[in-house]
C-alpha positions as CSV (number, residue, x, y, z in Angstrom):
1,M,53.1,-106.9,18.0
2,L,53.8,-108.3,20.6
3,Y,50.6,-106.9,22.1
4,E,49.0,-108.5,19.5
5,A,50.2,-111.8,20.5
6,S,49.5,-111.6,23.8
7,Q,45.9,-110.5,23.1
8,E,45.5,-113.2,21.0
9,D,46.7,-115.9,23.7
10,E,44.0,-114.2,26.2
11,D,41.1,-114.5,23.9
12,R,42.1,-118.5,23.2
13,V,42.0,-118.7,26.7
14,R,39.1,-117.0,27.3
15,I,37.4,-119.0,24.5
16,R,38.7,-122.4,26.1
17,L,37.5,-121.5,29.9
18,F,33.9,-120.4,28.3
19,I,33.7,-124.4,26.8
20,V,34.9,-126.1,29.7
21,Q,32.9,-124.1,32.1
22,G,29.7,-123.9,29.9
23,C,27.6,-121.3,29.7
24,G,24.9,-122.4,32.3
25,C,22.2,-122.7,29.7
26,Q,19.7,-125.6,29.1
27,Q,20.9,-125.6,25.4
28,N,24.4,-126.4,26.1
29,C,25.4,-123.5,23.3
30,S,29.1,-124.0,24.6
31,K,29.3,-127.1,22.8
32,K,28.1,-125.7,19.9
33,I,31.0,-123.9,19.7
34,E,33.8,-126.4,20.3
35,G,35.8,-127.1,17.6
36,K,34.9,-123.9,16.2
37,E,37.6,-121.8,18.1
38,E,39.1,-120.5,15.5
39,R,36.4,-119.4,13.6
40,V,35.0,-117.7,16.7
41,L,38.6,-116.0,17.6
42,I,38.4,-114.9,13.8
43,H,35.1,-113.3,14.3
44,I,36.1,-111.4,17.5
45,F,39.0,-109.8,16.0
46,N,36.7,-109.2,13.1
47,M,34.4,-107.6,15.7
48,R,36.9,-105.2,16.9
49,E,38.2,-103.8,13.9
50,M,35.1,-102.7,13.0
51,D,34.0,-98.8,14.1
52,K,31.2,-99.1,16.5
53,T,27.8,-97.9,14.0
54,D,29.1,-100.9,11.9
55,K,29.2,-103.4,15.1
56,D,26.0,-102.2,16.2
57,M,24.4,-102.7,13.1
58,Y,26.0,-106.1,12.4
59,I,24.6,-107.1,16.3
60,M,21.3,-106.1,15.5
61,G,21.0,-107.9,12.1
62,S,22.3,-110.9,14.6
63,L,19.3,-110.4,16.7
64,F,16.0,-111.4,16.2
65,E,12.4,-111.1,17.8
66,S,10.6,-114.1,18.5
67,S,7.2,-114.2,17.7
68,E,6.3,-117.5,18.2
69,K,4.0,-116.6,21.3
70,E,2.0,-113.6,20.1
71,N,-0.8,-114.2,22.5
72,T,-1.1,-115.0,26.1
73,K,-2.4,-118.2,27.7
74,R,-5.3,-116.0,28.5
75,G,-5.6,-114.7,24.8
76,K,-3.9,-111.4,25.3
77,K,-2.0,-109.8,23.0
78,R,1.8,-110.1,24.4
79,L,3.6,-106.6,25.8
80,K,7.2,-107.9,25.4
81,S,8.6,-109.4,22.7
82,T,11.3,-112.3,23.1
83,L,15.2,-111.9,21.1
84,T,16.5,-114.8,19.6
85,Y,20.4,-114.4,19.5
86,T,22.2,-116.3,16.9
87,Y,25.3,-117.2,15.3
88,L,25.6,-118.5,12.5
89,D,22.4,-119.7,11.9
90,T,22.3,-121.7,15.4
91,K,20.2,-120.4,18.1
92,I,22.4,-119.8,21.3
93,C,22.1,-118.4,24.2
94,K,22.8,-114.3,25.5
95,K,25.7,-115.2,27.4
96,T,27.1,-116.9,24.4
97,F,26.1,-114.4,22.2
98,M,27.9,-111.7,23.9
99,L,31.4,-113.6,24.0
100,I,31.1,-114.1,20.3
101,Y,30.1,-110.8,19.1
102,D,32.9,-109.3,21.6
103,I,30.1,-107.0,23.3
104,G,29.3,-106.5,27.3
105,K,26.0,-106.4,28.9
106,H,25.3,-103.0,29.0
107,S,26.2,-101.9,25.6
108,L,24.0,-105.2,24.4
109,R,21.2,-103.6,26.6
110,N,21.1,-100.3,24.8
111,I,21.6,-101.9,21.3
112,V,18.3,-104.3,22.2
113,S,16.5,-101.3,24.0
114,H,17.2,-99.2,20.7
115,L,16.4,-102.2,18.5
116,K,12.5,-102.1,20.4
117,T,12.0,-98.6,20.0
118,H,13.3,-97.4,16.9
119,G,14.2,-100.9,14.9
120,K,17.0,-101.5,13.0
121,I,18.4,-97.9,11.7
122,P,22.3,-96.7,13.6
123,R,21.8,-95.4,16.7
124,I,22.6,-91.7,17.2
125,H,24.2,-89.8,20.1
126,G,21.6,-87.6,22.1
127,N,24.2,-84.4,22.0
128,L,24.8,-84.7,18.0
129,G,25.2,-81.1,16.7
130,R,24.9,-79.2,20.0
131,R,27.6,-77.1,21.6
132,P,28.9,-77.9,24.8
133,K,27.9,-75.2,27.5
134,H,31.5,-74.5,28.4
135,S,32.6,-73.6,25.0
136,L,33.5,-70.0,23.6
137,K,32.4,-68.5,20.4
138,F,35.2,-67.2,18.3
139,E,34.3,-63.5,18.7
140,D,35.2,-63.9,22.7
141,I,38.3,-65.5,21.7
142,K,39.1,-62.8,19.6
143,D,38.2,-60.2,22.1
144,V,40.4,-62.2,24.9
145,I,43.4,-62.0,22.3
146,Q,43.3,-58.6,21.4
147,I,42.8,-57.6,25.3
148,V,46.4,-59.4,26.2
149,V,47.7,-58.1,23.2
150,N,46.7,-54.5,24.4
151,F,47.9,-54.9,27.7
152,S,51.6,-56.3,26.9
153,E,52.1,-53.6,24.5
154,Q,51.1,-50.9,27.1
155,Y,52.8,-52.5,30.2
156,G,55.2,-54.9,28.4
157,I,59.1,-54.5,28.7
158,P,60.2,-52.3,25.3
């Protein structure tokens, strides 16, 4: 209970400090969340309650690939698409998005790269289903136990 209260106070301070300092973008996104501090705080706590896959899918749903300028000035097809970060159907900058969705820059970068390569499907860890190389087979464990039991019977104190 005490931890939750102190965490809530830290988050309130972090949101207020962000609004005062600003995000540094031209859109002035920090002013867009001014007055909605309580709503942003509730959103942050809701994001923390989600498990990893749900949070990833929610964030992927909040990102939109912008296709405003599909061609370059010279008429060639644009290779890199831009992302639009949104909160409550309002366009915001990346820094504000990371604050509101309670995500770090590395996690966001990984989600964005997954989104661009695979689309809006859940991320799956690359080692899923593989056994670690240091793991032992059941038969090996059984053999070791049998050796220890035999040794203790032969040389143990009666």
